[in-house]
N, C-alpha and C positions, 0 to 999 in steps of 0.2 A: 504494500500500500504506500502510495506517495503522499506525503504530507504537504499541503499547499505552501508555496513559498511565501505567501502573504498571510500566514497564520496569525500574525499580530492583529489583523483586522477582523478576526472572527468574533461572533457575538453581536451585541447591540452597540452601534456607534451612533451617538446622538447627532442630530442635524438641526438646522434652524426650523425645520418643519416636522419634528417628530424624531424618528430614528430609522436606521438602516440595520437590518439583521442579516448576518451571513453565518452559515454553518457548513461543515464538511460532511459529505456522505458520498462514497464511491458507488454504492449499490442501491440507494433508494430510487424508487420509481416516482415518488412525489413527496413533498413536505409542505405542510401548512403551518402557519403561525396563528395561534389562538390567543387573543387578548381579552382578558376578563373585564366586565363592566366596572367593577370597583374592587378594592382589596377585600379578600375573603369571600367574594361572591363566586357562585358556580355558573353564573350566567356569562356566556361568551358573547361579547359585544362586537368583536371583529374577528373575521377569519380571512387571512391573506395567504394566497398560494405563493410559495417561493419558486423562483426560476433557477434552473440549473445553468451555471456558467462554466467558465474555464476551471481547470484543476478540480473538478467535482465539488465546487463551492456553490451552494444554493443561497439565494438572497432575495430580499424584498424590502420595500420601504413602507412605513405606516405612520400617519400623523398621530396615532394613539400610543406609540412607543415613547412615552414621556416618563420622567422620574416618578416612581411609585407604582407604575403600571405592572400588573402581574400577567405573566404569559406562560404558555407552554407550546411545545411543538408536537405535531402529529405526523408521523412518517409511515409510508407503506412501500412495500417492495417484495422481493423474493423471500421465500422461506426455505431454508435448507441448512446443511452443516455449517456454512459460513455466515448465514444471515438468519435473523429472527425478527422480521418486521411484523407489526400488528397495528393496524390503523385504529384499533380500540384503545391502545395504550397511549397515554399522554406522556411526553418526554420532557425532561429538563434540558434547557440549552446548556451544552457542556462548556460553553464559554461565558456563562452568566456571571456577572459580578455581584449579584444579590440573590438571596434565596429567602423564602418564607415557608414555614411549616404549618400546614392546615390539617389538623386531625391526623389522618393516616397517609397523607401525601405531601409532596413538596411542590412549590412553584418557583419559577424564576421571577425576579423583580428587576425592573430597569432602575439603575442607580444614577444619582446625580454626580456627574463627573466634573463638576465645577471646582472641586477642591484644589487649592493652590499648593502644588508640590514644591514650590520655591526653587525651581530649577533642577530638582532631582529627577533623573530619568529612570524609566522602567528597565529592569535588567533584560537583556536580549538573550534569553535562554531558549534554545530551540525546543520545540514541543517534544521531540524524541528523547531529550535529556531531562525533561521535567518529570516530577513525581506528583501525582494527583491523588489525594486521599478522598474516599467516599464514605 
C-alpha cells in the first residue's frame, strides 16, 4: 500500500467557507461524510459524497464543517480477506483532531485550529514511522 505523499493534508482542513475533508482509502468503492445536526444528536443534517482523487485520496468540501461540528464517515466496498467494508458501520476519521464519546460510540469533532503556536512547527514525521494508539 502506498501512503499519499501529501498525508499532512488528510483530515479536516478549515477554509473560509467551512472545511475540506480528505481521507485515504485504496479499496473503497465510495465514502460519504455525515455531519450531525448538533452535538450529541443522532440526526444527520448533511450527507456529502467524497470524490476519489489522485493517490487514492477521497475528498469533499462542506460549509457545515465548522468548529464543534460532529461527523462520521461511511464507506463501502469489497468484502474479503483484505477488506471488510460495511456501509452500516459509521467510521471515525482516522485523521480527526477531536473526538467525543457518546454512550457506546465515538464521533469525530472539527476543532478550532486558530491556536497561536508562536512559530512552533508540527514535526514532519512520516505516517509509516508514526505510532497511533486506539
